[in-house]
C-alpha positions in Angstrom: 237.5 216.4 0.1 234.0 217.5 0.2 233.0 215.2 2.9 236.0 216.1 5.4 234.0 218.6 7.4 230.4 217.5 6.9 229.6 216.6 10.5 230.9 219.6 12.1 227.7 221.9 13.4 227.3 225.3 13.8 224.5 227.9 14.8 223.0 229.2 11.9 222.3 232.9 12.0 220.0 232.9 9.1 217.7 229.8 10.0 217.7 230.0 13.7 219.0 226.8 14.8 222.1 224.1 14.6 223.1 223.1 11.2 226.2 220.9 9.9 228.7 221.8 7.3 227.0 219.3 4.9 223.9 221.3 4.8 225.7 224.5 4.5 227.8 223.4 1.4 224.9 222.2 -0.5 222.3 224.4 0.3 221.8 226.4 -2.9 221.3 223.4 -5.6 224.8 221.8 -4.5 226.5 225.1 -4.0 227.5 226.5 -0.4 225.4 228.9 1.3 226.4 232.9 0.3 227.3 233.2 4.0 229.5 229.9 4.2 232.8 232.1 4.5 231.4 234.3 7.3 230.0 231.5 9.3 232.6 228.7 9.1 236.0 230.6 9.2 236.4 230.1 13.0 235.7 226.6 12.8 237.5 225.3 9.7 239.9 226.6 7.0 236.9 227.6 5.0 238.8 229.7 2.4 241.3 226.9 1.8 238.3 224.7 1.5 236.4 226.6 -1.1 239.4 227.2 -3.1 240.4 223.8 -3.0 236.9 222.3 -3.9 235.2 224.9 -6.5 235.7 226.3 -9.8 236.3 229.8 -10.1 233.0 230.3 -11.7 231.3 228.3 -8.8 233.3 230.6 -6.3 231.9 233.6 -8.2 228.1 232.0 -7.7 228.7 231.4 -4.2 230.2 234.8 -3.1 227.6 236.9 -5.6 225.1 239.1 -3.9 221.8 237.8 -3.6 219.0 238.7 -6.0 216.6 241.2 -4.9 213.6 239.7 -2.9 211.2 241.3 -5.5 213.3 239.5 -8.5 212.7 236.1 -6.5 209.2 237.0 -6.1 209.0 237.3 -10.0 210.6 234.2 -10.6 208.6 232.2 -8.1 205.3 233.6 -9.6 206.7 232.5 -13.4 207.5 229.0 -12.0 204.0 228.3 -10.5 202.2 229.9 -13.7 204.3 227.3 -15.6 203.2 224.3 -13.2 199.5 225.7 -13.5 199.4 225.6 -17.2 201.0 222.3 -17.4 198.1 220.8 -15.3 
C-alpha cells in the first residue's frame, strides 16, 4: 500500500530539511527520488516497498543514474523556447 509510510519523516541530505516519505515517493512526477533506497533503508523496509509497489520499468527509472546537469540545462532551455514561441 503506497500510503502506509507517508507520514514518516527523515532529514533530506539533498534538500537540507525534513521531509515526509510521501514527498520522497512522489518527487519525480509520481516516482520516488533516486535516493529513496539510500535514505529510507534504516526507517522502513524500503526495498520490499519498492518491489511491491512499482513495476520493473518503474524500478529501472527510479534507480537509473541522473542525467548530466548540462543535458538538464539544455532540456530546460528547449522547454523555455517552446513556451516563448507559443506566446
